Structure formats: C-alpha cells, structure tokens
py3Dmol code that shows the C-alpha trace and the ligand (Angstrom):
import py3Dmol

protein = """\
ATOM      1  CA  MET A   1      85.594 -39.443  64.090  1.00  0.00           C
ATOM      2  CA  ARG A   2      84.912 -43.027  64.843  1.00  0.00           C
ATOM      3  CA  ILE A   3      85.446 -45.453  67.623  1.00  0.00           C
ATOM      4  CA  ALA A   4      87.771 -48.276  66.698  1.00  0.00           C
ATOM      5  CA  ALA A   5      86.212 -50.729  64.342  1.00  0.00           C
ATOM      6  CA  GLY A   6      85.112 -54.104  65.585  1.00  0.00           C
ATOM      7  CA  LEU A   7      86.152 -57.386  64.162  1.00  0.00           C
ATOM      8  CA  ILE A   8      84.561 -59.557  61.593  1.00  0.00           C
ATOM      9  CA  PHE A   9      84.831 -63.227  62.244  1.00  0.00           C
ATOM     10  CA  ALA A  10      84.640 -64.056  58.602  1.00  0.00           C
ATOM     11  CA  GLY A  11      86.380 -67.299  59.338  1.00  0.00           C
ATOM     12  CA  ALA A  12      83.358 -68.412  61.327  1.00  0.00           C
ATOM     13  CA  VAL A  13      81.844 -69.751  58.182  1.00  0.00           C
ATOM     14  CA  SER A  14      79.243 -72.386  57.911  1.00  0.00           C
ATOM     15  CA  LEU A  15      77.675 -73.654  54.760  1.00  0.00           C
ATOM     16  CA  CYS A  16      73.950 -73.973  55.002  1.00  0.00           C
ATOM     17  CA  ALA A  17      72.798 -74.045  51.425  1.00  0.00           C
ATOM     18  CA  THR A  18      70.198 -76.639  52.245  1.00  0.00           C
ATOM     19  CA  GLY A  19      69.364 -75.668  55.793  1.00  0.00           C
ATOM     20  CA  ALA A  20      67.970 -72.201  55.258  1.00  0.00           C
ATOM     21  CA  ALA A  21      64.820 -70.920  56.803  1.00  0.00           C
ATOM     22  CA  TRP A  22      61.423 -71.274  55.294  1.00  0.00           C
ATOM     23  CA  SER A  23      58.569 -68.886  55.820  1.00  0.00           C
ATOM     24  CA  GLN A  24      54.978 -70.032  55.960  1.00  0.00           C
ATOM     25  CA  THR A  25      53.785 -66.632  54.847  1.00  0.00           C
ATOM     26  CA  PRO A  26      51.435 -66.737  51.855  1.00  0.00           C
ATOM     27  CA  ALA A  27      52.553 -65.042  48.675  1.00  0.00           C
ATOM     28  CA  THR A  28      50.682 -61.854  48.007  1.00  0.00           C
ATOM     29  CA  LYS A  29      51.003 -59.096  45.521  1.00  0.00           C
ATOM     30  CA  GLY A  30      52.105 -55.870  47.107  1.00  0.00           C
ATOM     31  CA  THR A  31      50.295 -52.592  46.992  1.00  0.00           C
ATOM     32  CA  THR A  32      51.671 -49.119  47.161  1.00  0.00           C
ATOM     33  CA  ALA A  33      52.261 -48.218  50.766  1.00  0.00           C
ATOM     34  CA  PRO A  34      51.843 -44.755  52.229  1.00  0.00           C
ATOM     35  CA  ALA A  35      54.637 -42.891  53.948  1.00  0.00           C
ATOM     36  CA  ALA A  36      56.202 -44.209  57.089  1.00  0.00           C
ATOM     37  CA  THR A  37      53.762 -42.949  59.647  1.00  0.00           C
ATOM     38  CA  ALA A  38      50.026 -43.379  59.811  1.00  0.00           C
ATOM     39  CA  ALA A  39      48.666 -46.776  60.610  1.00  0.00           C
ATOM     40  CA  PRO A  40      46.614 -48.047  63.489  1.00  0.00           C
ATOM     41  CA  ALA A  41      48.548 -49.534  66.361  1.00  0.00           C
ATOM     42  CA  LEU A  42      47.732 -53.182  66.669  1.00  0.00           C
ATOM     43  CA  PRO A  43      48.239 -55.103  69.877  1.00  0.00           C
ATOM     44  CA  PRO A  44      50.660 -57.988  69.587  1.00  0.00           C
ATOM     45  CA  ALA A  45      48.827 -61.239  69.189  1.00  0.00           C
ATOM     46  CA  ALA A  46      49.756 -64.257  71.218  1.00  0.00           C
ATOM     47  CA  THR A  47      50.043 -66.593  68.250  1.00  0.00           C
ATOM     48  CA  PRO A  48      53.461 -68.212  67.947  1.00  0.00           C
ATOM     49  CA  ALA A  49      55.650 -67.469  64.959  1.00  0.00           C
ATOM     50  CA  PRO A  50      55.604 -70.080  62.202  1.00  0.00           C
ATOM     51  CA  ALA A  51      58.192 -72.799  62.505  1.00  0.00           C
ATOM     52  CA  LYS A  52      61.128 -73.104  60.144  1.00  0.00           C
ATOM     53  CA  ALA A  53      61.124 -75.842  57.577  1.00  0.00           C
ATOM     54  CA  PRO A  54      64.038 -77.198  55.556  1.00  0.00           C
ATOM     55  CA  CYS A  55      64.688 -75.933  52.050  1.00  0.00           C
ATOM     56  CA  SER A  56      62.839 -77.965  49.443  1.00  0.00           C
ATOM     57  CA  ASN A  57      64.176 -76.209  46.348  1.00  0.00           C
ATOM     58  CA  PRO A  58      67.217 -78.096  44.987  1.00  0.00           C
ATOM     59  CA  ASP A  59      68.043 -75.237  42.613  1.00  0.00           C
ATOM     60  CA  ALA A  60      67.729 -72.508  45.257  1.00  0.00           C
ATOM     61  CA  LEU A  61      70.016 -69.507  45.476  1.00  0.00           C
ATOM     62  CA  GLY A  62      70.627 -70.560  49.082  1.00  0.00           C
ATOM     63  CA  ILE A  63      73.213 -69.125  51.452  1.00  0.00           C
ATOM     64  CA  GLY A  64      76.843 -69.282  50.417  1.00  0.00           C
ATOM     65  CA  ARG A  65      78.499 -68.180  53.642  1.00  0.00           C
ATOM     66  CA  VAL A  66      77.574 -67.060  57.136  1.00  0.00           C
ATOM     67  CA  VAL A  67      79.651 -64.432  58.914  1.00  0.00           C
ATOM     68  CA  GLU A  68      79.405 -63.412  62.534  1.00  0.00           C
ATOM     69  CA  ILE A  69      80.023 -59.774  63.423  1.00  0.00           C
ATOM     70  CA  ASP A  70      81.571 -58.547  66.653  1.00  0.00           C
ATOM     71  CA  THR A  71      79.926 -55.112  66.904  1.00  0.00           C
ATOM     72  CA  THR A  72      82.245 -53.836  69.654  1.00  0.00           C
ATOM     73  CA  GLY A  73      83.096 -50.203  68.902  1.00  0.00           C
ATOM     74  CA  GLY A  74      80.480 -49.858  66.151  1.00  0.00           C
ATOM     75  CA  PRO A  75      82.029 -51.128  62.907  1.00  0.00           C
ATOM     76  CA  GLY A  76      80.684 -49.654  59.673  1.00  0.00           C
ATOM     77  CA  PHE A  77      79.771 -51.616  56.547  1.00  0.00           C
ATOM     78  CA  GLY A  78      79.003 -50.553  53.006  1.00  0.00           C
ATOM     79  CA  PHE A  79      81.575 -48.792  50.858  1.00  0.00           C
ATOM     80  CA  GLU A  80      79.330 -45.844  50.060  1.00  0.00           C
ATOM     81  CA  HIS A  81      80.329 -44.543  53.522  1.00  0.00           C
ATOM     82  CA  PHE A  82      82.540 -47.045  55.346  1.00  0.00           C
ATOM     83  CA  LYS A  83      85.638 -48.307  53.629  1.00  0.00           C
ATOM     84  CA  GLN A  84      87.583 -50.073  56.363  1.00  0.00           C
ATOM     85  CA  LEU A  85      86.007 -53.508  56.292  1.00  0.00           C
ATOM     86  CA  ASP A  86      86.224 -55.199  52.911  1.00  0.00           C
ATOM     87  CA  PHE A  87      85.083 -58.693  53.793  1.00  0.00           C
ATOM     88  CA  LEU A  88      83.012 -59.780  50.811  1.00  0.00           C
ATOM     89  CA  ARG A  89      84.645 -62.030  48.270  1.00  0.00           C
ATOM     90  CA  GLU A  90      84.079 -61.684  44.552  1.00  0.00           C
ATOM     91  CA  LYS A  91      80.508 -62.579  43.545  1.00  0.00           C
ATOM     92  CA  GLU A  92      79.230 -62.318  47.117  1.00  0.00           C
ATOM     93  CA  VAL A  93      76.233 -60.181  48.025  1.00  0.00           C
ATOM     94  CA  VAL A  94      74.355 -59.218  51.188  1.00  0.00           C
ATOM     95  CA  LEU A  95      70.643 -58.524  50.735  1.00  0.00           C
ATOM     96  CA  THR A  96      69.260 -55.749  52.949  1.00  0.00           C
ATOM     97  CA  PHE A  97      65.685 -54.502  53.298  1.00  0.00           C
ATOM     98  CA  ASP A  98      64.589 -51.228  54.900  1.00  0.00           C
ATOM     99  CA  ASP A  99      61.443 -49.496  56.179  1.00  0.00           C
ATOM    100  CA  GLY A 100      59.212 -52.466  57.028  1.00  0.00           C
ATOM    101  CA  PRO A 101      57.400 -54.248  58.407  1.00  0.00           C
ATOM    102  CA  TRP A 102      54.491 -53.536  56.103  1.00  0.00           C
ATOM    103  CA  PRO A 103      51.448 -55.570  55.071  1.00  0.00           C
ATOM    104  CA  LEU A 104      51.550 -57.435  51.767  1.00  0.00           C
ATOM    105  CA  ASN A 105      54.994 -56.279  50.681  1.00  0.00           C
ATOM    106  CA  THR A 106      57.040 -57.643  53.597  1.00  0.00           C
ATOM    107  CA  PRO A 107      55.245 -61.031  53.550  1.00  0.00           C
ATOM    108  CA  SER A 108      55.792 -61.149  49.791  1.00  0.00           C
ATOM    109  CA  VAL A 109      59.531 -60.507  50.256  1.00  0.00           C
ATOM    110  CA  LEU A 110      59.631 -63.239  52.898  1.00  0.00           C
ATOM    111  CA  LYS A 111      57.970 -65.677  50.533  1.00  0.00           C
ATOM    112  CA  SER A 112      60.455 -64.905  47.755  1.00  0.00           C
ATOM    113  CA  LEU A 113      63.442 -65.346  50.075  1.00  0.00           C
ATOM    114  CA  ALA A 114      61.987 -68.586  51.411  1.00  0.00           C
ATOM    115  CA  ASP A 115      61.392 -69.933  47.897  1.00  0.00           C
ATOM    116  CA  GLU A 116      65.117 -69.425  47.251  1.00  0.00           C
ATOM    117  CA  CYS A 117      66.152 -70.634  50.725  1.00  0.00           C
ATOM    118  CA  THR A 118      68.111 -67.463  51.210  1.00  0.00           C
ATOM    119  CA  THR A 119      68.236 -64.618  53.659  1.00  0.00           C
ATOM    120  CA  GLY A 120      68.778 -60.928  54.288  1.00  0.00           C
ATOM    121  CA  ILE A 121      69.127 -58.229  56.908  1.00  0.00           C
ATOM    122  CA  PHE A 122      65.966 -56.281  57.724  1.00  0.00           C
ATOM    123  CA  PHE A 123      66.126 -52.723  59.059  1.00  0.00           C
ATOM    124  CA  PRO A 124      62.580 -52.039  60.302  1.00  0.00           C
ATOM    125  CA  ILE A 125      61.229 -48.678  61.388  1.00  0.00           C
ATOM    126  CA  GLY A 126      60.282 -48.607  65.078  1.00  0.00           C
ATOM    127  CA  LYS A 127      56.788 -47.230  64.551  1.00  0.00           C
ATOM    128  CA  HIS A 128      56.051 -49.737  61.815  1.00  0.00           C
ATOM    129  CA  SER A 129      57.200 -52.495  64.153  1.00  0.00           C
ATOM    130  CA  THR A 130      54.599 -51.392  66.707  1.00  0.00           C
ATOM    131  CA  TYR A 131      51.903 -51.328  64.005  1.00  0.00           C
ATOM    132  CA  TYR A 132      52.667 -54.795  62.670  1.00  0.00           C
ATOM    133  CA  PRO A 133      54.554 -56.861  65.247  1.00  0.00           C
ATOM    134  CA  GLU A 134      53.182 -60.104  63.813  1.00  0.00           C
ATOM    135  CA  ILE A 135      54.789 -59.392  60.436  1.00  0.00           C
ATOM    136  CA  LEU A 136      58.114 -58.635  62.100  1.00  0.00           C
ATOM    137  CA  LYS A 137      57.818 -61.868  64.062  1.00  0.00           C
ATOM    138  CA  GLN A 138      57.488 -63.673  60.731  1.00  0.00           C
ATOM    139  CA  VAL A 139      60.754 -62.085  59.588  1.00  0.00           C
ATOM    140  CA  ALA A 140      62.467 -63.387  62.723  1.00  0.00           C
ATOM    141  CA  ALA A 141      60.850 -66.811  62.490  1.00  0.00           C
ATOM    142  CA  ALA A 142      62.179 -67.205  58.956  1.00  0.00           C
ATOM    143  CA  GLY A 143      65.701 -66.826  60.333  1.00  0.00           C
ATOM    144  CA  HIS A 144      66.574 -63.425  58.901  1.00  0.00           C
ATOM    145  CA  THR A 145      68.784 -60.946  60.718  1.00  0.00           C
ATOM    146  CA  ILE A 146      66.917 -57.937  62.144  1.00  0.00           C
ATOM    147  CA  GLY A 147      68.421 -54.586  63.110  1.00  0.00           C
ATOM    148  CA  SER A 148      66.789 -51.138  63.324  1.00  0.00           C
ATOM    149  CA  HIS A 149      66.263 -48.013  61.229  1.00  0.00           C
ATOM    150  CA  THR A 150      65.202 -45.411  63.865  1.00  0.00           C
ATOM    151  CA  TRP A 151      61.861 -44.875  65.581  1.00  0.00           C
ATOM    152  CA  SER A 152      60.156 -42.644  62.981  1.00  0.00           C
ATOM    153  CA  HIS A 153      62.573 -42.531  60.041  1.00  0.00           C
ATOM    154  CA  ALA A 154      63.764 -39.050  60.958  1.00  0.00           C
ATOM    155  CA  THR A 155      66.752 -37.830  58.992  1.00  0.00           C
ATOM    156  CA  LEU A 156      69.301 -37.482  61.772  1.00  0.00           C
ATOM    157  CA  THR A 157      71.284 -34.757  60.047  1.00  0.00           C
ATOM    158  CA  ASN A 158      68.244 -32.481  60.446  1.00  0.00           C
ATOM    159  CA  LYS A 159      69.566 -29.501  62.395  1.00  0.00           C
ATOM    160  CA  LYS A 160      66.206 -28.990  64.096  1.00  0.00           C
ATOM    161  CA  LEU A 161      66.782 -32.138  66.109  1.00  0.00           C
ATOM    162  CA  THR A 162      68.692 -31.890  69.363  1.00  0.00           C
ATOM    163  CA  GLU A 163      71.323 -34.458  70.207  1.00  0.00           C
ATOM    164  CA  ASP A 164      68.949 -36.045  72.711  1.00  0.00           C
ATOM    165  CA  GLN A 165      66.244 -36.313  70.055  1.00  0.00           C
ATOM    166  CA  ARG A 166      68.660 -38.012  67.683  1.00  0.00           C
ATOM    167  CA  LYS A 167      69.667 -40.504  70.342  1.00  0.00           C
ATOM    168  CA  GLU A 168      65.999 -41.084  71.111  1.00  0.00           C
ATOM    169  CA  GLU A 169      65.318 -41.874  67.436  1.00  0.00           C
ATOM    170  CA  ILE A 170      68.055 -44.497  67.510  1.00  0.00           C
ATOM    171  CA  GLU A 171      67.269 -45.967  70.912  1.00  0.00           C
ATOM    172  CA  LYS A 172      63.488 -46.051  70.587  1.00  0.00           C
ATOM    173  CA  GLY A 173      63.859 -47.726  67.232  1.00  0.00           C
ATOM    174  CA  PHE A 174      65.692 -50.632  68.829  1.00  0.00           C
ATOM    175  CA  SER A 175      63.319 -50.694  71.798  1.00  0.00           C
ATOM    176  CA  ALA A 176      60.302 -50.836  69.472  1.00  0.00           C
ATOM    177  CA  VAL A 177      61.754 -53.712  67.483  1.00  0.00           C
ATOM    178  CA  LYS A 178      62.521 -55.507  70.734  1.00  0.00           C
ATOM    179  CA  TRP A 179      58.944 -54.960  71.903  1.00  0.00           C
ATOM    180  CA  ALA A 180      57.544 -56.302  68.626  1.00  0.00           C
ATOM    181  CA  LEU A 181      59.772 -59.380  68.607  1.00  0.00           C
ATOM    182  CA  GLY A 182      59.699 -60.076  72.305  1.00  0.00           C
ATOM    183  CA  ALA A 183      63.487 -60.379  72.031  1.00  0.00           C
ATOM    184  CA  SER A 184      66.386 -58.059  71.354  1.00  0.00           C
ATOM    185  CA  PRO A 185      67.354 -57.644  67.692  1.00  0.00           C
ATOM    186  CA  SER A 186      70.897 -57.506  66.360  1.00  0.00           C
ATOM    187  CA  PRO A 187      72.970 -54.387  67.089  1.00  0.00           C
ATOM    188  CA  PHE A 188      72.783 -53.463  63.377  1.00  0.00           C
ATOM    189  CA  PHE A 189      71.634 -49.970  62.422  1.00  0.00           C
ATOM    190  CA  ARG A 190      71.014 -48.100  59.188  1.00  0.00           C
ATOM    191  CA  PHE A 191      70.654 -44.312  59.101  1.00  0.00           C
ATOM    192  CA  PRO A 192      67.566 -43.032  57.222  1.00  0.00           C
ATOM    193  CA  ALA A 193      68.483 -41.676  53.795  1.00  0.00           C
ATOM    194  CA  LEU A 194      72.057 -42.824  54.519  1.00  0.00           C
ATOM    195  CA  GLN A 195      72.684 -39.523  56.286  1.00  0.00           C
ATOM    196  CA  HIS A 196      75.405 -40.033  58.880  1.00  0.00           C
ATOM    197  CA  PRO A 197      75.831 -37.226  61.437  1.00  0.00           C
ATOM    198  CA  PRO A 198      79.366 -37.692  62.842  1.00  0.00           C
ATOM    199  CA  GLU A 199      78.290 -37.362  66.473  1.00  0.00           C
ATOM    200  CA  MET A 200      75.728 -40.154  66.050  1.00  0.00           C
ATOM    201  CA  VAL A 201      78.312 -42.353  64.346  1.00  0.00           C
ATOM    202  CA  THR A 202      80.468 -41.820  67.434  1.00  0.00           C
ATOM    203  CA  TYR A 203      77.491 -42.467  69.711  1.00  0.00           C
ATOM    204  CA  LEU A 204      76.689 -45.767  68.003  1.00  0.00           C
ATOM    205  CA  GLY A 205      80.321 -46.712  68.497  1.00  0.00           C
ATOM    206  CA  THR A 206      79.943 -46.216  72.238  1.00  0.00           C
ATOM    207  CA  ARG A 207      76.789 -48.369  72.107  1.00  0.00           C
ATOM    208  CA  ASN A 208      78.599 -51.163  70.254  1.00  0.00           C
ATOM    209  CA  ILE A 209      76.124 -50.978  67.385  1.00  0.00           C
ATOM    210  CA  ALA A 210      77.286 -51.710  63.830  1.00  0.00           C
ATOM    211  CA  MET A 211      76.312 -49.275  61.079  1.00  0.00           C
ATOM    212  CA  PHE A 212      75.216 -50.309  57.623  1.00  0.00           C
ATOM    213  CA  SER A 213      75.481 -48.124  54.596  1.00  0.00           C
ATOM    214  CA  CYS A 214      75.557 -50.066  51.331  1.00  0.00           C
ATOM    215  CA  ASP A 215      77.766 -50.835  48.381  1.00  0.00           C
ATOM    216  CA  LEU A 216      74.986 -50.345  45.897  1.00  0.00           C
ATOM    217  CA  ASP A 217      71.586 -48.753  46.142  1.00  0.00           C
ATOM    218  CA  SER A 218      68.873 -50.420  44.066  1.00  0.00           C
ATOM    219  CA  PHE A 219      66.976 -47.098  43.996  1.00  0.00           C
ATOM    220  CA  ASP A 220      63.887 -49.278  44.181  1.00  0.00           C
ATOM    221  CA  PHE A 221      61.920 -46.417  45.732  1.00  0.00           C
ATOM    222  CA  LYS A 222      62.359 -44.532  42.457  1.00  0.00           C
ATOM    223  CA  ALA A 223      61.615 -47.473  40.168  1.00  0.00           C
ATOM    224  CA  ARG A 224      58.632 -47.186  37.867  1.00  0.00           C
ATOM    225  CA  ASN A 225      58.215 -50.948  37.654  1.00  0.00           C
ATOM    226  CA  PRO A 226      59.767 -54.175  38.992  1.00  0.00           C
ATOM    227  CA  GLN A 227      62.008 -54.662  35.961  1.00  0.00           C
ATOM    228  CA  GLN A 228      63.707 -51.359  36.685  1.00  0.00           C
ATOM    229  CA  VAL A 229      64.635 -52.588  40.183  1.00  0.00           C
ATOM    230  CA  ILE A 230      66.293 -55.634  38.617  1.00  0.00           C
ATOM    231  CA  ASP A 231      68.038 -53.701  35.848  1.00  0.00           C
ATOM    232  CA  VAL A 232      69.501 -51.011  38.127  1.00  0.00           C
ATOM    233  CA  THR A 233      70.641 -53.534  40.729  1.00  0.00           C
ATOM    234  CA  MET A 234      72.279 -55.935  38.278  1.00  0.00           C
ATOM    235  CA  LYS A 235      73.992 -53.182  36.312  1.00  0.00           C
ATOM    236  CA  LYS A 236      75.609 -51.787  39.461  1.00  0.00           C
ATOM    237  CA  LEU A 237      76.401 -55.237  40.811  1.00  0.00           C
ATOM    238  CA  ASP A 238      78.052 -56.428  37.628  1.00  0.00           C
ATOM    239  CA  LYS A 239      80.245 -53.329  37.714  1.00  0.00           C
ATOM    240  CA  LEU A 240      81.292 -53.831  41.358  1.00  0.00           C
ATOM    241  CA  GLY A 241      81.364 -57.625  41.295  1.00  0.00           C
ATOM    242  CA  LYS A 242      80.033 -57.918  44.860  1.00  0.00           C
ATOM    243  CA  GLY A 243      78.342 -55.838  47.516  1.00  0.00           C
ATOM    244  CA  ILE A 244      75.780 -55.024  50.163  1.00  0.00           C
ATOM    245  CA  ILE A 245      72.564 -54.281  48.260  1.00  0.00           C
ATOM    246  CA  LEU A 246      70.058 -51.747  49.626  1.00  0.00           C
ATOM    247  CA  MET A 247      66.382 -52.490  48.958  1.00  0.00           C
ATOM    248  CA  HIS A 248      63.045 -51.804  50.678  1.00  0.00           C
ATOM    249  CA  ASP A 249      60.603 -54.516  51.753  1.00  0.00           C
ATOM    250  CA  PHE A 250      58.199 -51.605  52.206  1.00  0.00           C
ATOM    251  CA  HIS A 251      57.903 -51.106  48.437  1.00  0.00           C
ATOM    252  CA  LYS A 252      55.612 -52.912  46.051  1.00  0.00           C
ATOM    253  CA  HIS A 253      57.987 -52.944  43.099  1.00  0.00           C
ATOM    254  CA  THR A 254      60.726 -54.494  45.200  1.00  0.00           C
ATOM    255  CA  ALA A 255      58.416 -57.225  46.399  1.00  0.00           C
ATOM    256  CA  GLU A 256      57.349 -57.905  42.830  1.00  0.00           C
ATOM    257  CA  ALA A 257      60.906 -57.818  41.475  1.00  0.00           C
ATOM    258  CA  LEU A 258      62.469 -60.092  44.051  1.00  0.00           C
ATOM    259  CA  PRO A 259      61.645 -63.544  42.585  1.00  0.00           C
ATOM    260  CA  ALA A 260      63.235 -62.671  39.237  1.00  0.00           C
ATOM    261  CA  LEU A 261      66.096 -60.752  40.867  1.00  0.00           C
ATOM    262  CA  LEU A 262      67.011 -63.727  43.052  1.00  0.00           C
ATOM    263  CA  ARG A 263      66.898 -66.064  40.031  1.00  0.00           C
ATOM    264  CA  LYS A 264      69.157 -63.649  38.141  1.00  0.00           C
ATOM    265  CA  LEU A 265      71.651 -63.582  41.014  1.00  0.00           C
ATOM    266  CA  LYS A 266      71.725 -67.363  40.989  1.00  0.00           C
ATOM    267  CA  ALA A 267      72.062 -67.594  37.204  1.00  0.00           C
ATOM    268  CA  ASP A 268      74.925 -65.097  37.201  1.00  0.00           C
ATOM    269  CA  GLY A 269      76.860 -66.967  39.869  1.00  0.00           C
ATOM    270  CA  TYR A 270      76.346 -64.668  42.847  1.00  0.00           C
ATOM    271  CA  LYS A 271      76.265 -66.069  46.371  1.00  0.00           C
ATOM    272  CA  VAL A 272      74.402 -64.627  49.351  1.00  0.00           C
ATOM    273  CA  VAL A 273      76.299 -63.990  52.574  1.00  0.00           C
ATOM    274  CA  GLN A 274      74.345 -64.082  55.798  1.00  0.00           C
ATOM    275  CA  MET A 275      75.532 -61.569  58.421  1.00  0.00           C
ATOM    276  CA  LYS A 276      74.781 -62.391  62.035  1.00  0.00           C
ATOM    277  CA  ALA A 277      75.667 -60.503  65.188  1.00  0.00           C
ATOM    278  CA  LYS A 278      77.804 -62.140  67.839  1.00  0.00           C
ATOM    279  CA  ALA A 279      75.401 -60.842  70.524  1.00  0.00           C
ATOM    280  CA  PRO A 280      72.047 -59.005  70.548  1.00  0.00           C
ATOM    281  CA  VAL A 281      71.709 -55.281  71.148  1.00  0.00           C
ATOM    282  CA  GLN A 282      71.406 -54.068  74.725  1.00  0.00           C
ATOM    283  CA  THR A 283      68.438 -51.700  74.717  1.00  0.00           C
ATOM    284  CA  LEU A 284      68.171 -48.990  77.353  1.00  0.00           C
ATOM    285  CA  PRO A 285      65.290 -49.421  79.875  1.00  0.00           C
ATOM    286  CA  GLN A 286      64.374 -45.733  79.652  1.00  0.00           C
ATOM    287  CA  TYR A 287      63.540 -46.076  75.955  1.00  0.00           C
ATOM    288  CA  ASP A 288      61.831 -49.439  76.375  1.00  0.00           C
ATOM    289  CA  GLU A 289      59.462 -47.599  78.720  1.00  0.00           C
ATOM    290  CA  GLU A 290      59.030 -44.683  76.335  1.00  0.00           C
ATOM    291  CA  VAL A 291      57.983 -47.014  73.538  1.00  0.00           C
ATOM    292  CA  LEU A 292      55.307 -48.488  75.756  1.00  0.00           C
ATOM    293  CA  LYS A 293      54.111 -45.071  76.882  1.00  0.00           C
ATOM    294  CA  ASP A 294      54.153 -43.242  73.544  1.00  0.00           C
ATOM    295  CA  ALA A 295      52.596 -45.976  71.505  1.00  0.00           C
ATOM    296  CA  LYS A 296      50.128 -46.814  74.273  1.00  0.00           C
ATOM    297  CA  LEU A 297      51.072 -50.423  73.870  1.00  0.00           C
ATOM    298  CA  PRO A 298      49.829 -53.055  76.273  1.00  0.00           C
ATOM    299  CA  THR A 299      52.297 -54.058  78.943  1.00  0.00           C
ATOM    300  CA  VAL A 300      50.709 -57.456  79.387  1.00  0.00           C
ATOM    301  CA  SER A 301      49.611 -59.915  76.731  1.00  0.00           C
ATOM    302  CA  SER A 302      46.458 -58.672  75.099  1.00  0.00           C
ATOM    303  CA  ARG A 303      43.244 -60.626  75.365  1.00  0.00           C
ATOM    304  CA  PRO A 304      40.930 -61.167  72.404  1.00  0.00           C
ATOM    305  CA  VAL A 305      37.789 -59.057  72.410  1.00  0.00           C
ATOM    306  CA  SER A 306      35.648 -62.153  72.857  1.00  0.00           C
ATOM    307  CA  SER A 307      37.293 -62.887  76.193  1.00  0.00           C
ATOM    308  CA  VAL A 308      36.722 -59.347  77.450  1.00  0.00           C
ATOM    309  CA  VAL A 309      33.324 -58.434  76.025  1.00  0.00           C
ATOM    310  CA  GLN A 310      30.586 -60.992  75.849  1.00  0.00           C
ATOM    311  CA  THR A 311      27.080 -60.354  74.614  1.00  0.00           C
ATOM    312  CA  ILE A 312      24.679 -61.763  77.168  1.00  0.00           C
ATOM    313  CA  SER A 313      21.490 -60.528  75.562  1.00  0.00           C
ATOM    314  CA  GLU A 314      20.399 -58.658  72.431  1.00  0.00           C
TER     315      GLU A 314
END
"""
ligand_1 = """\
1
ZN
Zn 64.563 -45.910 55.113
"""
view = py3Dmol.view(width=600, height=400)
view.addModel(protein, "pdb")
view.setStyle({"model": 0}, {"cartoon": {"style": "trace"}})
view.addModel(ligand_1, "xyz")
view.setStyle({"model": 1}, {"stick": {}})
view.zoomTo()
view.show()
C-alpha cells in the first residue's frame, strides 16, 4: 500500500552540458573495501569543500536533462519495484551510486564523473558518512545529488527488527548524512538490498521521501573485474534502451570501470539525466541527536591537535 505518488516536474528541464560540476579530487586507484561497518570515526574538518569549475572537456558525456522531483507522498522510481512513473525518454540514463562514502573508490568515482562533466545520485550509508564526512562533502561540492541508504545498511525486511528500529535506520541515515554535509540532503532513499517492507514504504510516503529502486542492476558487487561491470551494464541497458542504473561507489571495480563505461555511454548515444529534489529532507531532531550521541561526534567544530596540545618541553 502506498501513499499517492508525487509529481515529477520533468518539464523543468535545463540543458547544462557545459556547466556541469567539476571535482578537484585527485584520481586514485581503488582498493577492496571491507564491509560496511568498521572504520574509525573521524571528526569533521573545517576545510571548505572544493569549488566547482566549468567543464573543460568538449567531448564530455555531460548532462542531457535536469528534472526536479516533488517528493510529496513518497514517489517510487525504478521499474524493478515501482512502475508508476515512467519519465525517462529513450536513451536516457540516471547514474546512481550506493554504500559510500569510502576512501579511494568514492574520490575515484568523483574524478571520473568530473572528467565527463556528468553527475549521479549518491546513496551513502549513515555510518560511513560519519567516518568520512570530508569525502561526502566532496560529493556535494561536485554538484551531485545526495540521498540516504540507512544508518547501518540493515536489511529492513529482517523480522528481528521492530518497526521503531526500522524507522531509526531510515531516520538516522538521513541525520548522519546531514551531520556530515552540514546541510540536509535530498529526500531520496534507497532500501538496502532493494528489500522493500510495505510498512516502511508507507512510512516514507508519510515523510515525503522518494524511494529509488532501479531499472537495471550493474551487479558490480559480484563483478570479477572492471570489464564485467561494463559488459553487464551495457547488455542490460541496450535491452531496455534507458534506465536508472544501480552501481556502488564503495567498490573498487566500479571505480575502475567508470571511465570506460561513461565513454561507452557517450559513444552509444546515451544521455545522463540529473534528478534533483524540489526541497531538502526534513530530518527529525530526535535522530539528529541520536547520531551525535551514538557516534560520539563533536557538537562543535573540532580543533586540530596542535591547537589543543602543545609540547612546551621535551
Ligand atoms: Zn547498499
């Protein structure tokens, strides 16, 4: 059961093939990342996010169309689960990236997108966002759309979780991303493992949060090498002719595949659609506070060690 779907303002189109964002992040080769949990919590640094720069690649994939989404009532996207809103035109794709932010791989994805002056939607994990807020800030600074993908990547159809725990996974995820960015993300949500418990679909509707499944899964997390990510994605895409593509900026093979995959999309005539929310998500204060408490995050801007501890004699 779903709340009434929101509206897509697909007519609110602007062409920005030459005005796309540009990340200053250095290109790095990714490494295999561990599962979505253990990493040291880092305090957010005070350094400002890198500034955007105009696209300098005349042959870039670019951005074909920008659509603005009214998330009232929690519309669902991605034909694997939601079939009401068919807004993509032939040869249009939406690039989506889950499970970040993560060192090396996320910056590498950002570099590849910037080289092609194109963009995607990122669905970060809340905990990861508290580990690496500076990487998530780079995603935002490059102009990409950012949603959320729960607090700890719990599968919300797990019957061991109470309804309150499921809501907490959703809400703390958004609150963590907000904490990392210093600003509210878009009300865009993706369920871990694309498992959609009906009561949480209804809940997201009441929270005016859009849900994203996908039209095609790259299965990049199963790929044995970067070429397999490209082959699986293009085979499915050529069959469908368009679609929301699910990938993971968390994964090394995806990061390594992306430059060639983006060139292939361009060569085959595909155009990237940028999806933006009409308004940011409204996080709930209770969960904003829980993020601070659970992650033992600083509530004021952190000071560098050198300003706190000074050696006066040795
Ligand atoms: Zn995931």
